[in-house]
N, C-alpha and C positions, 0 to 999 in steps of 0.2 A: 614346043617344046623351051623351056628358059635355058641359058646358057649355062646357068649351075647343073640342073640336070644332064645337058649336053655332057657337060666335062666327068660329070658321076658314071655315064656312061662309060663312057671311053676308057676314064680310069679303073673303073670297075672291070672291063676286060683286057685293058694291059696289067694289070695286079694278077690277073687271074692265070694269065698267062708266062708272065713273066718274076712278079715277086714284086711287092713294093717296096724293097731296098733298090729293086733295077729300073723303075718309075723314075721319072725327071719329069719337073716343072715346063722344060725348054719340048719334052719328045711329047706332053700332056697336049699344050699348046697348038705343036705339028698338028698332031692328030683331030683337033676339034676345029681348027683352023681360025685361033684367035692367038693376042699374043701374051707370051708369060705374064705381063701383069695383069691380064683379064683372071688368068688360074689365080694368081695372088691376092686379086681383091673378093673373089666368092671365097676364098680359103688359103688363108693368110700363110699355114704352113702344111707341111706333107702331114705333119698327127692331124690337123684338123681336116685335111681332105680323108684319108685313113677313119676317123672317126664318123664321118659324114656315110661315109663309103659302109662302114661298120652297121651303123645304125638301121639306113636303110634294106641292108641286106637280110639284118634278123627283121626288120617288119615287113619287108617282103616274105620269109619262110611264115609267119604268123602268119598273116595272108594266106596262106597258101593252105597251111594245117585246119584254116578253119575252114576253108571251101571244102576240103576234104572231109571234116567231120559233119557238113551241113549236105553233102551230098550221098557219104556212105556213112550207111546204118550198121553192117558187120564189119568186128576188128581187123579182119581178113582182108576185107576192101579197102579199109584204109591204108592199111599196108600196102596192100599191092599199088593202090596210085599211088603213097606217098615214093615209093621204089620207082615207079615207073615215072613220074614227075623227076625226079631228080637221072635218071639214066638218060633221059631227053636233053634236062641242062647238061647234063658233063659227057656227053656221046662228042662233042666237036675233038679234035685233037687239042692235045698242051692246055686244054681250058679244065681246073679243079677249081673246088669250094672256094671261094672268097676268103672263106673265115679258116679254113685248115689253111691255107697262104700264111695270112695271118701269126695263128697261134705258132709256125713253125718258126716266126720272127719273133716269139716272143718277147727275145731277151733285149729288144731293140727298137721296140713299140711302148708308147705312153702309159700310165697307170689308167688311163681314161679307156684308151684301145682298147690295152688287157682286160677290163672288166664286161665292156662291149662281147669280146670275144666269149667271154665264160655266161655272158646270157646265152649267147647262142646254143652253146652245149647245153646249157642246162633248161633251156628253152626245149628244144628238139629232144632230151632226154624224158624230161618231163611228158611230154606229148607221146612219144612211145611207151613210157609207164603207163599212163591212164588207159590207152590202147590196147596193150596187154593184157589190163585189168581186163577190160572189155571182154578181152577173147578169151580169158578166163570163166567170164561171166556168162558168157555166150556160149563156154564149152568146146570152141573152136582151138583152142590152145589149152595146152600143159604145159607149168614152168617149173623148172627142177631151181631156180634159186629165184630170190625176189623180183618182182616186175621191175623197181627200182635199178638194181644189178643189169637184170639182163636188156633194159634199154641202153644201159653204159653201155653195155657188151656189144649192142645192134649197133648203133650208132657210132659205136669206135670203128666195127667191123666198112660199116657202111663209106667212114671215111676215110678208110686204109684200101678198099676197094677204086673210090674215085682218083686215088693219089697212084694204086698201082694201075691203073686203065690206062694213065699220062707215060709211066713208067715204060710199061710194057707194049704200048702203042696198042693197048686192046680195050676197046668201049666195051665189048661184053662181061667185062670182070664185076661190074656192079651189077648186073641184070643177073650172073651166075651167084654172087655171094646173097642177093634179094631170095632167089629162088632157096637155097639152101636156108637163110633162114626162116623161110615161110614154111618147107618141109620139117626144120627141127624144133619150132614152136608147136605143130600139127604133134610130133613124138615125144614132146617134153626134153628134151637134149639140148637146149641150149642153155649149157652149164659153167661157160668160161665168163672169167668176172674176177 
């Protein structure tokens, strides 16, 4: 593994637990086992580091969604797998979605990073929308609003559940929300938005 990849791995973990603003290059260097100058060599500024983290994180989710689509033919199966992956990712105490942390710090991030944060949300919402549309075609889901609106509602609920899991020290919250979303889709009752 390259030094840059190790830096990104450690930075991601620290940001998911502390937030971007609470991570210093000095802390990062100590965790990685390199000098601060090495961090600055690979990522001249915190903005450069955060942008690299967000791009990598968004691409990782893109890969996960593609893998789900490849392995699951049913919309319900796709959503179940997506929710299960998320629940597994965030089961660790104090770990939240990196992009949710960055979104919470939107007032202090660079315009380039803000664009990347918006792309992350848009990509996941688009995938959810197409999955919901597939579910309607497969006669598995009944939607009471447009698929795009329902997708935004679902993703907001998922991200909120991840944050609430941390705040309440209850890793089961995301699974509960996922179960509720799936049951509501089958009954055509997801109408928030």
